[in-house]
VODRENLUM-989622 format. One record per residue (C-alpha): residue number from 1; residue in three letters; chain; z, x, y. Coordinates in steps of 0.02 Angstrom, whole numbers, plus 50000, padded with zeros to 5 digits. Each point is the difference from the previous one (the first is absolute). Example, Ala and Ser with C-alpha at 12.3 -4.5 7.8 and 13.67 -1.06 7.14 Angstrom:
# residues 2
   seq   type   mol      pz      px      py
     1    ALA     A   50390   50615   49775
     2    SER     A   49967   50069   50172
//
This chain:
# residues 424
   seq   type   mol      pz      px      py
     1    GLY     A   50000   50000   50000
     2    ARG     A   50042   50141   50119
     3    VAL     A   49834   50087   49962
     4    LEU     A   49904   49839   50033
     5    ALA     A   50094   49971   50163
     6    LEU     A   49967   50177   50058
     7    GLY     A   49815   49982   49956
     8    ALA     A   49990   49838   50098
     9    VAL     A   50080   50080   50153
    10    LEU     A   49881   50149   49992
    11    PHE     A   49850   49884   49982
    12    ALA     A   50056   49895   50148
    13    GLY     A   50022   50158   50103
    14    VAL     A   49826   50060   49959
    15    VAL     A   49927   49830   50049
    16    VAL     A   50093   50000   50167
    17    VAL     A   49950   50179   50043
    18    SER     A   49819   49968   49950
    19    GLY     A   49996   49844   50108
    20    LEU     A   50069   50093   50149
    21    LEU     A   49872   50139   49979
    22    PHE     A   49863   49870   49981
    23    LEU     A   50051   49923   50167
    24    ALA     A   50025   50166   50087
    25    ILE     A   49827   50070   49963
    26    PRO     A   49884   49848   49988
    27    ARG     A   49843   50098   50047
    28    PHE     A   50025   50138   49873
    29    GLN     A   49834   50053   49924
    30    LEU     A   50003   50103   49841
    31    GLU     A   49833   50085   50032
    32    ASN     A   50056   50054   50174
    33    SER     A   50172   50066   49958
    34    MET     A   49942   50091   49844
    35    LEU     A   49843   50070   50084
    36    LEU     A   49889   49914   49871
    37    ASP     A   49883   49915   50123
    38    ARG     A   49874   50142   49995
    39    PHE     A   49987   49985   49810
    40    ILE     A   49963   49813   50000
    41    SER     A   49812   49974   49976
    42    LYS     A   49904   49922   50143
    43    LYS     A   49927   49873   49879
    44    ALA     A   50174   49931   49968
    45    LYS     A   50024   49977   50187
    46    THR     A   49834   49916   50039
    47    GLY     A   49998   49925   50174
    48    PHE     A   49895   49971   50155
    49    SER     A   49932   50136   50112
    50    ASP     A   49883   50004   50150
    51    THR     A   49850   50042   49890
    52    ILE     A   49938   49878   49869
    53    ARG     A   49865   50038   49872
    54    PHE     A   49926   49865   49892
    55    GLY     A   50124   49970   49860
    56    ASP     A   50158   50057   50090
    57    VAL     A   50064   49824   50035
    58    THR     A   49950   49948   49824
    59    GLU     A   50108   50140   49928
    60    ILE     A   50146   49935   50103
    61    GLN     A   49968   49826   49931
    62    GLN     A   50028   50065   49823
    63    ASP     A   50181   50035   50044
    64    ASN     A   50121   49854   49986
    65    ARG     A   50149   50086   50078
    66    LEU     A   50092   49924   50147
    67    ALA     A   49928   50057   50167
    68    LEU     A   50078   49888   50132
    69    THR     A   50140   49872   50016
    70    VAL     A   50006   49884   50149
    71    ASP     A   50137   49884   50061
    72    VAL     A   49959   49865   50128
    73    SER     A   50130   49903   50099
    74    ASP     A   49892   49843   50007
    75    PRO     A   49902   49967   49838
    76    LYS     A   49900   49867   50091
    77    GLN     A   49904   50141   50085
    78    VAL     A   49939   50075   49836
    79    PRO     A   49808   49986   49988
    80    ALA     A   49910   49950   49842
    81    SER     A   49888   50156   50002
    82    PRO     A   50092   50141   50088
    83    TYR     A   49902   50157   50042
    84    TRP     A   50121   50147   50012
    85    ARG     A   49895   50109   50115
    86    MET     A   50030   50188   49994
    87    PHE     A   49861   50104   50076
    88    VAL     A   49819   50001   50060
    89    LEU     A   49849   50102   49942
    90    ASP     A   49849   50004   50113
    91    ASP     A   49896   50150   49944
    92    TYR     A   49893   49997   49842
    93    ARG     A   49916   50151   49925
    94    ASP     A   49941   50035   49823
    95    GLY     A   50096   49862   49915
    96    THR     A   50163   50031   50095
    97    PHE     A   50083   49898   50136
    98    ARG     A   50115   50094   50118
    99    LEU     A   50081   49989   50171
   100    SER     A   49880   50085   50119
   101    PRO     A   50066   50137   50117
   102    LEU     A   49939   49898   50150
   103    LEU     A   50099   49846   49951
   104    ARG     A   50151   50104   49949
   105    ASN     A   50006   50088   50169
   106    SER     A   49975   49840   50100
   107    ALA     A   50113   49885   49899
   108    PHE     A   50143   50123   49969
   109    SER     A   49988   50076   50173
   110    GLY     A   50186   49985   50037
   111    ILE     A   50129   50132   49959
   112    GLU     A   50102   49991   49842
   113    ARG     A   50156   49894   50020
   114    SER     A   50170   50019   49923
   115    GLY     A   50127   49860   49986
   116    GLN     A   50045   49837   49917
   117    ARG     A   49924   49869   50116
   118    LEU     A   49822   49962   50056
   119    VAL     A   49943   49866   50122
   120    GLY     A   49837   49919   49946
   121    GLU     A   49855   49917   50091
   122    GLU     A   50064   49822   49988
   123    ARG     A   50103   49923   50140
   124    PRO     A   50178   49940   49964
   125    ARG     A   50016   49820   49944
   126    ARG     A   50132   49871   50026
   127    GLY     A   50111   49940   49860
   128    ALA     A   50059   50084   49842
   129    PRO     A   49887   50144   49948
   130    VAL     A   49912   50003   49832
   131    ARG     A   50051   50161   49914
   132    TRP     A   49898   50086   49865
   133    THR     A   50097   50138   49911
   134    PHE     A   49890   50123   49904
   135    TYR     A   50062   50114   49861
   136    LEU     A   49858   50124   49968
   137    GLU     A   50015   50097   49837
   138    PRO     A   49972   50189   50001
   139    GLY     A   49826   50065   49963
   140    VAL     A   49904   49849   50067
   141    SER     A   49939   50071   50166
   142    ARG     A   50057   50068   50166
   143    TYR     A   49913   49851   50082
   144    LEU     A   50113   49847   50016
   145    PRO     A   49939   49832   49934
   146    LEU     A   49995   49863   50133
   147    LEU     A   49934   49822   50010
   148    GLY     A   49951   50009   50183
   149    ARG     A   50058   50045   50174
   150    PHE     A   50187   49985   50034
   151    GLU     A   50133   49994   50133
   152    THR     A   50119   50135   49938
   153    LEU     A   50017   50115   49850
   154    GLN     A   50161   50086   49949
   155    PHE     A   50030   50130   49864
   156    ASN     A   50165   50010   49908
   157    GLU     A   49995   50188   50031
   158    ALA     A   49921   50105   50136
   159    GLN     A   49819   50043   49960
   160    ASN     A   49862   50111   50070
   161    PHE     A   49843   49895   50022
   162    ARG     A   49840   49969   50098
   163    VAL     A   49934   49833   50059
   164    ALA     A   49821   49938   50020
   165    PRO     A   50020   49835   50095
   166    ALA     A   49814   49961   49999
   167    LEU     A   49998   50014   49810
   168    ASN     A   50172   49925   49974
   169    VAL     A   50039   50151   49891
   170    ILE     A   50162   50099   49990
   171    ALA     A   49995   50168   49913
   172    LEU     A   50154   50099   49950
   173    ARG     A   49993   50188   50016
   174    ASN     A   50016   50024   49812
   175    GLU     A   49986   49889   49849
   176    PRO     A   50178   49940   49961
   177    VAL     A   50081   50071   49844
   178    SER     A   50132   49863   49999
   179    MET     A   50000   49815   50036
   180    THR     A   49961   49963   50183
   181    ALA     A   50068   49841   50080
   182    TYR     A   49943   49924   50164
   183    ARG     A   50020   49830   50082
   184    VAL     A   49863   49914   50101
   185    GLU     A   50034   49854   50117
   186    ASN     A   49877   49863   50046
   187    MET     A   49843   50061   49914
   188    VAL     A   49840   49906   50045
   189    LEU     A   49913   49956   49837
   190    SER     A   49817   49990   50044
   191    ASP     A   49829   50052   49936
   192    ARG     A   49955   50058   50176
   193    LEU     A   50053   50164   50082
   194    PRO     A   49969   50014   50188
   195    ASP     A   49933   50169   50056
   196    PRO     A   49969   50007   50189
   197    GLN     A   49972   50189   49993
   198    PHE     A   49859   49987   49875
   199    ALA     A   49928   49848   50089
   200    ALA     A   49984   50101   50160
   201    LEU     A   49920   50145   49908
   202    TRP     A   49880   49883   49911
   203    GLN     A   49946   49917   50162
   204    ALA     A   49974   50170   50083
   205    ARG     A   49912   50083   49855
   206    ARG     A   49839   50092   50029
   207    ARG     A   49848   49918   49925
   208    ASP     A   49927   50168   49953
   209    ALA     A   50150   50054   49894
   210    PRO     A   50035   49862   49872
   211    GLY     A   50031   50120   49858
   212    ARG     A   50174   50060   50040
   213    PRO     A   50120   49968   49853
   214    PHE     A   50121   49911   50117
   215    PHE     A   49870   49865   50030
   216    LEU     A   49857   49980   49876
   217    GLY     A   49996   50162   49903
   218    LEU     A   49890   50000   49844
   219    THR     A   49968   50173   49930
   220    LEU     A   49861   49943   49884
   221    SER     A   49825   50054   49958
   222    GLU     A   49851   49906   50071
   223    PRO     A   49958   49912   49834
   224    ASP     A   50180   49938   49988
   225    ARG     A   49994   49936   50179
   226    ILE     A   49840   49905   49961
   227    LEU     A   50081   49918   49849
   228    LEU     A   50153   49950   50102
   229    SER     A   49891   49927   50136
   230    ARG     A   49905   49898   49870
   231    TRP     A   50161   49931   49926
   232    VAL     A   50071   49959   50172
   233    THR     A   49843   49899   50039
   234    GLU     A   50019   49909   49834
   235    ILE     A   50182   49960   50039
   236    ALA     A   49960   49937   50175
   237    SER     A   49860   49887   49938
   238    GLY     A   50103   49929   49858
   239    GLY     A   50085   49865   50104
   240    PRO     A   49941   49825   50044
   241    ALA     A   49895   50072   50141
   242    ARG     A   49898   50160   49988
   243    THR     A   50076   50111   50133
   244    SER     A   50001   50183   50044
   245    PRO     A   50157   50106   49972
   246    GLN     A   50020   50022   50189
   247    ALA     A   50012   49810   50022
   248    LEU     A   50150   49985   49882
   249    THR     A   50181   50013   50051
   250    ALA     A   50115   50122   49911
   251    THR     A   50085   49855   49911
   252    GLU     A   49839   49924   49938
   253    PHE     A   49929   50166   49944
   254    SER     A   50157   50045   49903
   255    ARG     A   49997   49829   49916
   256    ARG     A   49817   50015   49948
   257    ALA     A   50015   50183   49948
   258    GLY     A   50154   49963   49894
   259    ALA     A   49911   49858   49912
   260    TRP     A   49849   50112   49972
   261    LEU     A   50108   50136   49922
   262    ARG     A   50094   49879   49887
   263    GLU     A   49835   49925   49942
   264    ARG     A   49929   50170   49949
   265    HIS     A   50158   50084   49933
   266    ASN     A   50149   49949   49895
   267    TYR     A   50173   50073   50020
   268    SER     A   50038   50140   49878
   269    LEU     A   50128   50140   49989
   270    THR     A   49875   50105   49901
   271    PRO     A   49844   50002   50109
   272    ARG     A   49843   50096   49961
   273    ILE     A   49896   50077   50139
   274    PRO     A   49820   50026   49944
   275    PRO     A   49951   50185   49993
   276    SER     A   49864   50041   50125
   277    GLU     A   49970   50086   50165
   278    GLY     A   50073   49938   50163
   279    ASP     A   50169   49935   50052
   280    PRO     A   50109   49932   49857
   281    LEU     A   50053   49847   50098
   282    VAL     A   49820   49955   50039
   283    ARG     A   49955   50024   49817
   284    TRP     A   50138   49880   49950
   285    LEU     A   49943   49874   50131
   286    GLY     A   49825   50001   49928
   287    SER     A   50063   49969   49822
   288    ARG     A   50080   49852   49915
   289    GLU     A   50150   50097   49936
   290    GLY     A   50178   49940   50021
   291    GLY     A   50115   50086   50122
   292    HIS     A   50179   50014   50061
   293    CYS     A   50070   49961   50172
   294    GLU     A   49954   50171   50073
   295    LEU     A   49816   49976   49960
   296    PHE     A   50000   49824   50072
   297    ALA     A   50093   50050   50159
   298    GLY     A   49896   50157   50027
   299    SER     A   49838   49906   49971
   300    LEU     A   50046   49865   50125
   301    ALA     A   50044   50132   50129
   302    MET     A   49835   50089   49971
   303    LEU     A   49899   49838   50011
   304    ALA     A   50091   49949   50159
   305    ARG     A   49966   50167   50084
   306    SER     A   49817   49990   49951
   307    ALA     A   49995   49827   50082
   308    GLY     A   50076   50068   50161
   309    PHE     A   50183   49949   49976
   310    PRO     A   50137   50133   50007
   311    ALA     A   50092   49995   49835
   312    ARG     A   50132   50100   49907
   313    VAL     A   50097   49997   49836
   314    VAL     A   50185   49958   49992
   315    THR     A   50112   50038   49851
   316    GLY     A   50171   49939   49950
   317    PHE     A   50067   49862   49888
   318    LYS     A   49952   49819   49979
   319    GLY     A   50111   49864   49930
   320    GLY     A   50159   50034   49903
   321    SER     A   50123   49888   49908
   322    TRP     A   50150   49902   50063
   323    ASN     A   50155   50045   49900
   324    GLY     A   50080   49835   49952
   325    TYR     A   50169   50082   49968
   326    SER     A   50026   50107   50154
   327    GLY     A   49883   49907   50121
   328    ASN     A   49889   50142   50061
   329    PHE     A   49822   50064   49990
   330    THR     A   49962   50128   49865
   331    ILE     A   49841   50103   50020
   332    ARG     A   49944   50118   49863
   333    TYR     A   49870   50137   49997
   334    ALA     A   49889   49879   49904
   335    GLU     A   49981   49899   50161
   336    ALA     A   49910   50145   50087
   337    HIS     A   49848   49936   50092
   338    ALA     A   49861   50048   50121
   339    TRP     A   49912   49884   50122
   340    THR     A   49892   50008   50156
   341    GLU     A   50026   49973   50186
   342    ILE     A   49851   49954   50108
   343    PHE     A   50007   50008   50190
   344    ASP     A   49960   49840   50095
   345    ALA     A   49937   50056   50171
   346    GLY     A   50014   49824   50071
   347    SER     A   50189   49988   49977
   348    GLY     A   50039   50186   49996
   349    VAL     A   50092   49993   49833
   350    TRP     A   49980   50072   49826
   351    LEU     A   49975   49862   49872
   352    ARG     A   50064   50017   49823
   353    ALA     A   49858   49974   49876
   354    ASP     A   50040   50006   49815
   355    PRO     A   49835   49994   49903
   356    LEU     A   50093   49954   49841
   357    GLU     A   50066   49839   50079
   358    ALA     A   49894   49851   50050
   359    SER     A   50024   49938   50178
   360    ASP     A   50080   49836   49944
   361    VAL     A   50123   50097   49890
   362    THR     A   50044   50114   50145
   363    GLN     A   50034   49852   50113
   364    ALA     A   50107   49919   49867
   365    GLY     A   50098   50162   49991
   366    ASP     A   50067   49967   50173
   367    ALA     A   50117   49867   49929
   368    ARG     A   50183   50049   50004
   369    GLY     A   50168   49942   49938
   370    GLU     A   50051   49919   49837
   371    ALA     A   49822   49975   49937
   372    ALA     A   49962   50185   50026
   373    LEU     A   50160   50053   49910
   374    ALA     A   49970   49881   49855
   375    ARG     A   49833   50083   49965
   376    ARG     A   50083   50172   49986
   377    LEU     A   50166   49954   49919
   378    ASP     A   50054   50125   49867
   379    ARG     A   50145   49966   49880
   380    SER     A   49958   50126   49865
   381    TRP     A   50116   50129   49925
   382    SER     A   49925   50134   50111
   383    ALA     A   50047   49891   50149
   384    ARG     A   50180   49997   49936
   385    LEU     A   50002   50190   49994
   386    ASP     A   49920   50013   50172
   387    SER     A   50135   49885   50070
   388    LEU     A   50131   50131   49954
   389    ARG     A   49907   50128   50105
   390    VAL     A   49990   49874   50143
   391    PHE     A   50189   49972   49988
   392    TRP     A   50026   50187   50017
   393    TYR     A   49885   50011   50151
   394    ARG     A   50080   49851   50087
   395    ARG     A   50181   50046   49970
   396    ILE     A   49995   50190   50014
   397    VAL     A   49839   50057   50085
   398    SER     A   50021   49864   50129
   399    PHE     A   49972   49976   50186
   400    ASP     A   50152   49886   50002
   401    GLN     A   50163   50100   49993
   402    ARG     A   50092   49839   49963
   403    ALA     A   49914   49991   49830
   404    GLN     A   50055   50176   49960
   405    ALA     A   50178   49962   50055
   406    GLU     A   50004   49843   49891
   407    THR     A   49940   50100   49850
   408    LEU     A   50133   50133   50026
   409    ALA     A   50134   49866   50023
   410    ALA     A   49946   49914   49839
   411    LEU     A   50007   50166   49907
   412    LYS     A   50174   50032   50070
   413    ASP     A   50062   49829   49944
   414    VAL     A   49931   50024   49825
   415    THR     A   50079   50172   49987
   416    GLN     A   50170   49938   50061
   417    SER     A   50001   49848   49886
   418    SER     A   49945   50105   49851
   419    GLY     A   50139   50126   50035
   420    LYS     A   50128   49861   50015
   421    GLN     A   49948   49922   49834
   422    LEU     A   50002   50170   49917
   423    ARG     A   50178   50034   50061
   424    GLN     A   50056   49830   49938
//
């Protein structure tokens, strides 16, 4: 009996000490403390960068690990089809989309900032703010996922970062090696991104220099340009009235081009680009092979530029599931996505154009609230396990010190009551 009692006391002591250590160092990372990070293969830490080759996003989609967890103070604001926008790629060369030096220098022209709080482009609103709390897992990217422009952004720890207001992109200095938490207030969920700076440049552009990557850059051979021009004419004349590409608005062109792409190509995670000379994206456009989101988004951008519309590729995540146990959004690597943004000169905004979604589906995706959550409700066993991680983030890695104090108080009460029972 004495041996059993002594064993029980030792076990209880180990549990208490382990719990205290667990609370004291909540951001402890094994690979950092043991200097193992350099030995972890890059393939095991697949994430987004500012250069995307065809197949990169598809490789990310093969990974079902957790990438992002999002809490929202008002679930009624949750959209049915959220696009978690991360960064913009405007330059295309030899099958690779990248952020051009011109756009990088103009968009990230400000100095690097250091701190916990950032004031956004949106004006303050009256009433209770809608708070979106993001928990970004390590290895995803140094670019922060966002749904749109915002009023304020606050990190739970001081960070070094750069801001591109025109792109609505925030880039950390380095890719985080531990979970990064930030809270965004009053985000504007919209498929339109105003860009007065680009609108002014577009209006003042020189007619004799349309080939700059920042505007309508297409580094293609003359035969490829002829093919693109032929397809653009086919797209423009495919509506109820035979019109020229110049007579179409950006919205109408993106709608017709998306339908044209979906008619010729099916969605596939294992695409095949026909072997031949010329640009690989043009070769895929001329075939009937299936393709993934990168091929669809890149093709739409290329067709739009050939028609005279500034266009670029945007990467990030689309969708996610609503955890029915913890009440939060769960986004996995498998939700990685690429889409297109086309500039509408009339309104001076970039329009989101997803060639894999029909226009009526995109409009239906604007619905919010209970109907949107019901479509993404997840009550699987994996959701149960994810809810434990969410509990840890909310109670320990929290912006609310009251939650941390309540957790410590509960632990103290349990310890005292257990000690009292043990003494009795």
